C-alpha positions as CSV (number, residue, x, y, z in Angstrom):
1,M,-54.2,-115.8,-0.9
2,R,-55.9,-116.8,2.1
3,K,-59.6,-117.6,1.8
4,T,-60.7,-115.6,4.3
5,F,-59.5,-112.6,5.2
6,F,-59.4,-113.6,8.9
7,I,-56.4,-116.4,8.2
8,V,-54.7,-114.0,6.5
9,L,-53.8,-111.9,9.4
10,A,-52.4,-115.3,10.7
11,F,-49.0,-114.9,8.7
12,V,-48.2,-112.0,10.2
13,L,-45.0,-112.0,11.2
14,L,-44.9,-111.1,15.3
15,V,-42.8,-112.2,17.9
16,I,-44.2,-113.9,21.5
17,P,-42.6,-115.4,23.8
18,I,-41.6,-119.2,23.6
19,A,-43.8,-122.2,25.1
20,S,-44.4,-121.5,28.9
21,A,-42.5,-124.5,30.8
22,K,-46.0,-125.2,31.7
23,E,-47.1,-126.8,28.8
24,R,-45.8,-130.2,28.6
25,W,-44.5,-130.8,25.2
26,R,-43.2,-133.9,23.4
27,E,-40.4,-134.0,21.2
28,Q,-39.6,-135.1,17.8
29,R,-36.8,-134.5,16.3
30,S,-35.4,-134.3,12.6
31,R,-32.5,-133.4,10.3
32,H,-34.1,-129.6,10.0
33,F,-36.9,-129.8,12.7
34,Y,-38.0,-130.0,16.1
35,I,-41.7,-131.1,16.3
36,F,-43.1,-130.4,19.4
37,Y,-46.2,-131.5,19.9
38,K,-49.2,-132.9,23.0
39,N,-51.6,-135.9,22.0
40,A,-51.3,-135.6,18.5
41,P,-51.8,-138.6,17.2
42,G,-47.6,-140.0,15.6
43,D,-48.9,-141.0,12.1
44,F,-49.7,-137.0,12.4
45,V,-46.6,-135.8,13.7
46,N,-44.7,-138.1,11.0
47,S,-46.2,-137.0,8.5
48,V,-45.2,-133.4,9.7
49,E,-41.8,-134.2,10.1
50,Q,-41.2,-136.0,6.1
51,A,-43.6,-133.1,4.8
52,A,-41.2,-130.5,6.8
53,E,-38.5,-131.7,5.3
54,K,-40.0,-132.4,1.6
55,Y,-40.8,-129.0,1.7
56,Y,-37.1,-127.7,3.3
57,D,-35.3,-129.1,-0.1
58,E,-38.5,-127.6,-2.0
59,I,-38.3,-124.1,-0.8
60,T,-34.4,-124.0,-0.7
61,D,-34.0,-125.5,-4.4
62,N,-36.8,-123.1,-6.4
63,L,-35.9,-119.9,-4.6
64,G,-32.2,-120.8,-6.0
65,F,-31.0,-121.1,-2.0
66,S,-29.9,-125.1,-2.6
67,G,-26.6,-124.5,-2.0
68,Y,-27.2,-122.2,0.7
69,R,-25.7,-123.7,4.4
70,R,-28.1,-126.1,6.2
71,W,-29.4,-125.5,8.9
72,S,-26.9,-127.5,11.5
73,F,-28.3,-129.3,14.7
74,E,-28.6,-126.3,17.5
75,E,-30.4,-124.2,14.2
76,R,-32.9,-126.4,13.5
77,A,-36.1,-124.4,13.3
78,K,-39.4,-125.5,16.2
79,I,-42.8,-126.5,15.2
80,Y,-45.5,-126.6,17.4
81,I,-49.0,-128.6,17.3
82,Y,-51.0,-127.3,19.6
83,D,-54.5,-129.7,19.5
84,D,-57.1,-128.7,18.5
85,H,-57.4,-124.6,17.9
86,E,-58.3,-123.9,21.6
87,D,-55.3,-124.8,23.0
88,Y,-53.7,-123.6,19.7
89,L,-55.5,-119.3,21.1
90,N,-54.7,-120.8,24.8
91,G,-51.2,-121.9,24.1
92,A,-49.5,-119.3,21.4
93,K,-52.0,-116.0,22.7
94,Q,-53.5,-115.8,19.2
95,A,-56.4,-114.1,18.0
96,A,-59.7,-116.1,17.5
97,W,-59.4,-116.3,13.5
98,S,-56.1,-117.5,13.3
99,H,-54.5,-120.8,12.5
100,G,-51.3,-120.6,12.0
101,A,-48.3,-118.0,12.8
102,A,-44.4,-118.1,12.2
103,Y,-42.4,-116.5,13.9
104,F,-38.6,-115.9,11.8
105,H,-36.6,-114.2,14.8
106,Q,-37.3,-117.4,16.7
107,K,-37.7,-119.7,13.8
108,M,-40.3,-120.7,15.0
109,I,-44.1,-122.2,13.8
110,R,-47.3,-122.5,15.7
111,T,-50.4,-124.4,14.6
112,F,-52.9,-127.3,14.8
113,P,-54.0,-130.5,13.3
114,A,-56.9,-129.0,11.5
115,A,-56.1,-125.9,11.0
116,H,-57.1,-124.9,6.8
117,G,-55.3,-126.3,4.5
118,F,-51.9,-127.9,6.9
119,F,-50.3,-129.2,4.5
120,D,-50.7,-127.9,1.1
121,S,-50.6,-124.3,2.8
122,V,-50.2,-123.5,5.9
123,L,-46.2,-125.9,6.3
124,P,-44.8,-124.9,2.9
125,H,-46.4,-121.2,3.6
126,E,-44.4,-120.9,6.9
127,L,-41.6,-122.3,5.8
128,G,-41.1,-120.5,3.4
129,H,-41.0,-117.0,5.7
130,I,-38.5,-118.9,7.5
131,I,-36.3,-120.2,4.7
132,F,-36.6,-116.6,3.4
133,R,-35.6,-115.1,6.3
134,D,-33.0,-117.3,7.4
135,F,-31.1,-116.5,3.9
136,I,-31.1,-112.7,3.6
137,G,-31.3,-111.5,7.3
138,P,-34.4,-111.6,10.0
139,A,-33.1,-107.5,10.5
140,V,-33.5,-107.2,6.8
141,T,-36.8,-105.0,5.8
142,V,-37.4,-105.5,2.5
143,P,-41.6,-104.4,1.3
144,L,-44.3,-106.4,2.8
145,W,-45.5,-107.7,-0.5
146,M,-41.7,-109.0,-1.3
147,D,-42.0,-110.8,2.5
148,E,-45.9,-112.4,1.4
149,G,-45.4,-112.9,-2.1
150,V,-42.4,-115.7,-1.8
151,A,-44.6,-117.9,1.5
152,M,-47.1,-117.2,-1.8
153,Y,-44.9,-119.1,-4.1
154,Q,-44.2,-122.1,-2.1
155,E,-48.3,-122.6,-2.2
156,Q,-48.5,-124.2,-5.6
157,A,-52.6,-123.6,-6.3
158,K,-51.6,-119.9,-5.0
159,R,-48.7,-119.6,-7.5
160,W,-49.9,-120.4,-10.5
161,G,-53.8,-118.0,-10.4
162,A,-51.6,-115.6,-9.0
163,H,-52.0,-113.8,-12.5
164,K,-55.3,-114.2,-13.7
165,I,-56.6,-112.8,-10.8
166,V,-54.2,-109.5,-11.9
167,K,-54.6,-109.4,-15.1
168,E,-58.3,-109.2,-14.1
169,A,-57.7,-106.3,-12.1
170,I,-55.8,-104.7,-13.9
171,R,-58.8,-104.9,-16.7
172,Q,-62.2,-103.7,-13.7
173,G,-59.1,-100.9,-12.9
174,N,-58.2,-101.9,-10.3
175,F,-54.5,-102.6,-10.0
176,I,-52.1,-101.3,-7.8
177,P,-49.0,-100.0,-8.0
178,L,-45.7,-101.1,-6.9
179,K,-45.1,-98.5,-5.5
180,Q,-48.3,-97.9,-4.0
181,L,-48.2,-102.2,-2.9
182,S,-45.1,-101.5,-1.4
183,G,-46.4,-99.1,1.7
184,I,-49.4,-101.1,2.3
185,R,-49.7,-102.7,5.9
186,L,-52.5,-105.7,6.2
187,R,-54.6,-103.4,8.6
188,G,-58.9,-105.0,9.9
189,N,-60.3,-101.9,8.2
190,M,-58.9,-102.9,4.8
191,T,-61.6,-105.4,2.4
192,Q,-61.7,-109.0,2.0
193,A,-61.2,-108.0,-1.9
194,E,-58.2,-105.6,-1.3
195,V,-56.3,-108.4,0.7
196,D,-56.9,-110.3,-1.7
197,L,-55.3,-108.5,-4.5
198,F,-52.1,-107.2,-1.9
199,Y,-51.6,-111.7,-2.0
200,A,-52.2,-112.0,-5.0
201,E,-50.3,-109.5,-7.2
202,A,-47.3,-110.3,-4.6
203,A,-47.7,-114.2,-5.4
204,S,-47.5,-112.4,-9.5
205,V,-44.2,-110.2,-9.6
206,I,-42.5,-112.9,-7.3
207,N,-43.3,-115.7,-9.7
208,F,-41.9,-113.2,-12.4
209,M,-38.2,-112.3,-10.5
210,I,-37.9,-115.9,-10.0
211,K,-39.1,-117.7,-12.8
212,E,-39.0,-115.6,-15.6
213,M,-35.9,-113.4,-13.9
214,G,-34.0,-116.0,-13.4
215,E,-33.2,-117.9,-10.4
216,H,-29.9,-116.8,-10.1
217,R,-30.7,-113.4,-9.8
218,F,-33.0,-113.7,-7.9
219,R,-30.8,-115.4,-5.5
220,D,-28.4,-112.7,-6.2
221,F,-31.0,-110.4,-5.4
222,C,-31.1,-112.0,-2.2
223,R,-27.7,-112.0,-1.1
224,K,-26.7,-108.8,-1.7
225,L,-29.8,-107.8,0.5
226,R,-27.8,-110.4,3.1
227,V,-24.9,-108.0,2.7
228,G,-26.2,-104.6,3.5
229,Q,-28.0,-103.3,0.9
230,N,-31.5,-101.9,1.1
231,F,-34.2,-103.5,-1.3
232,Y,-34.0,-101.0,-3.9
233,Q,-29.6,-101.0,-4.6
234,A,-29.9,-104.5,-4.3
235,L,-32.5,-104.5,-6.6
236,R,-30.5,-102.6,-9.5
237,N,-27.2,-104.2,-8.8
238,A,-28.9,-107.6,-9.0
239,Y,-31.8,-107.1,-12.1
240,A,-29.5,-104.5,-14.7
241,R,-32.6,-103.8,-16.2
242,F,-34.8,-102.5,-13.5
243,D,-32.6,-99.3,-12.1
244,E,-36.1,-98.4,-10.3
245,L,-39.3,-99.8,-8.9
246,Q,-41.6,-98.8,-11.9
247,D,-39.8,-100.7,-14.8
248,L,-39.6,-104.0,-12.3
249,E,-43.2,-102.9,-13.0
250,D,-43.3,-102.6,-16.6
251,A,-41.3,-105.3,-17.3
252,W,-44.0,-107.9,-15.4
253,L,-47.4,-105.5,-16.4
254,N,-45.5,-106.7,-20.1
255,F,-45.3,-110.5,-19.0
256,L,-48.7,-110.7,-17.7
257,E,-50.1,-108.7,-21.4
258,R,-48.4,-112.2,-23.1
259,Q,-50.5,-114.7,-20.9
């Protein structure tokens, strides 16, 4: 989960206008990305390119999407690197607490070099959003916990630490059932503890669906979403054991009990 509530909200998926033509951007291209920057050092931009391509391969692999179509040159994602936080806020028109954001309708990420956890957190998280949505389709409706869980799954530390946090929530009686979790929308009046638990549960259940139930089932689930099945239809058809959301929750909690 994000270390602060403010950083968490930076990842809400909003659509904003493409960068103003008045902004002077330099451009670097790689196989799957356009990287736009102003005054960032060349070695940093090269590191972003290398990391983005590495994460592209890792994310498509760990989601079971390895065989899906590769982005053509025209379909490459865009990464905008602002000079600093102030430049980012002025150019991206984000709130003062924002450190980075993904816009999957535009296949675009906006951030800046000093963003907290740039290479280990921000970049893989936002690419997780974009690749997942590129696969299932930007208009497909899924619970927010699934979108965020897939993105959190790309952050290794968050992935493996989530189970422990959820087990502690169960022990303390704070666990949020999946049906209730599916109705949550991140709001400004939520406490830090509520936000942290939301993200931990999202990461934990996605980890369970992929690693314990099998990447092939998760890939099949995503394919069914892509061809028009709703979330519950896809869940029933891809995971034979899960006729409803409660079945997924029961299997997930049984798994956690054995850990």
